[in-house]
N, C-alpha and C positions, 0 to 999 in steps of 0.2 A: 632424777627428775630436776629439771631446771625450774626454779621457783623463786619468786620475790619473797623477801621477808615481810612480815606484817608491818614493820617500821617503814620500809620503802613503799609498800602499798598505801599505808596511811598518809605518808608524805605526799604521794601523787594525788590521792583523794583530796587532801587539804588544798594543794595548789590549784587543782581544777575547780574546787569550790570557790576559792578566792578569785580566780579568773572569771568565772561565770557571774559572780556577784560584784565585780569591780564596777565602779570605783569605791563602793562601800567597803568598810573594813568588817572583819568577822572575828569574834573572840574564839579562843580555843574551846571554850565550853559550848558555844553555838555549833561549831563544826563537829565536836565530839558527839553531841546529842543528836545532830542531824543524821550521822552515819553509824551511830552505835559503837564509837571508838572509845577506849578507856581514856579519860580526860588527862590523867597524869602522864601517860605515855605520849599522847598527842602533844602536850605542852613541851615535853623534851624534844620531840621531833621538830616542832615549830621553832624552838629556840636554836636548834642546830641549823635550820634553814635560814634563820635571821643572820647567824654568824657567818654563814657561807654566802650571803648576799642575794638569796632568792626572795626573801621577805623583808618587810619593814615592820617594826613593832611600834604601835602608836599608843601612848598612855592617855589616861583620862576617861571620862564617862562614856564617850563615844569611841574609845580606843579599840584596839584589836590588831589584827594583822592584815597587811596588804602586800600584793606583789611588788617587789623592788625593781623588777624588769618586766618587759612585755611578755605575755604568755607565749608568743611565737618565738621568743628568744631563749626559752627554758626547755631543755630536752629531757626526756625520760632518762637517758643515760646519765646526764649530769646529776639528776636528783638521786637516782639509785646509787651511783658511785659515792655521792656525798654522804648518804645515810648508811650504806652497807660497806663501803670500801670497794676495792677492785672486784670486777665481775670475772669469774672463771668458770668455764664449762666443765673442765676436768682438772685434776691435780697437775697434769703436765703443762698447763698454761699459767701456772703461778710464777712468782718472781724467780723461783729456783729453776723451773722448767725441766726438771729431771725426775724420773722415778726409776725403780729397778728394772722396768720393762722397756725403757726408752730405746735401747740398742736393737731390740727385736720387734718393736711395736709396728704394726702395719696400718693402724688407723690414726696415728698422731697427725699426719699431714691433712687427711680429709677432715678430721675433727677441728683442726686449726682453721680451716676455711669456714666451717660451720660457726665456730666461735667468733671469728671476725665478722661474719654475716650478721650474727645476733647483735654484736656491738654496733655495727653500722645501722642496723634497723632501729635500735634503741636511740641512737644519736640522731636519727631522722625524724623521730616522733616528738612533737612539742606538746606542751600543755594546751596550746590553741588547737592542735589536731584532736586532742582528747575531748575538748569542748565541742568541736565539729562533729565528732563521732556520736555524741549523745543527742545531737539535734537533728539526726537524719530524718526523723519523723516530722520535723517542723519544716517550714519553708526554707529553701536553700538561700534565700535572701535575708534570713534573720540576722540582725546585727546584734552582736553580743555587747554587753555593757563596757567591756574593756576596750579602751580607745582604739579606734581604727581597725578592729578585727571584724571581718565579715565572713560568714560561712561559705560564701561563694568565691572568696579570694583564692587564687591559684596556690598560695602558700598554705592554705588551710585545709586542703584536701586530705582526707584520712589516708593513712598508709594502707596499702593493699594487704589483705590477709594472706598469709602463707599457707593456711590450712583451712579446711572446712570443719567447724566444730561438730557438725552432725555426724561426721564419719569417724570421730574419735571414740 
């Protein structure tokens, strides 16, 4: 099963929270309490995102975290890779790229296409897209607080779903 780690999931949740609430900053404690995330773990994730240039940390009484880049410029792929490292569908797509079955494997090439498709999809989904997905019930003209982002912008359209959740 291909699955995000909790760390990557929490990182994406925090970035989306900060995008929706921009330009205000939010503390790690506020985000952790809002989503029921362990505060110590979230603090470590947020620090990693600061070091990687996704967030800015602001000190003082009104301090907290803010996006360092526009939400439409931060992809799910970048965040997941920053937090978890390289993404691999199977062992044959690691840096080594070889297993004992490589010579006789009949699914390596088709799985390579699936793997590349997943990476392309993750690279095409931005934090702004995630914000747009959560506002589907609201007016399509809702303007988010982060500068210049509108839900009806062409770049903000959510990614097409590849599967129907009801049939799984």
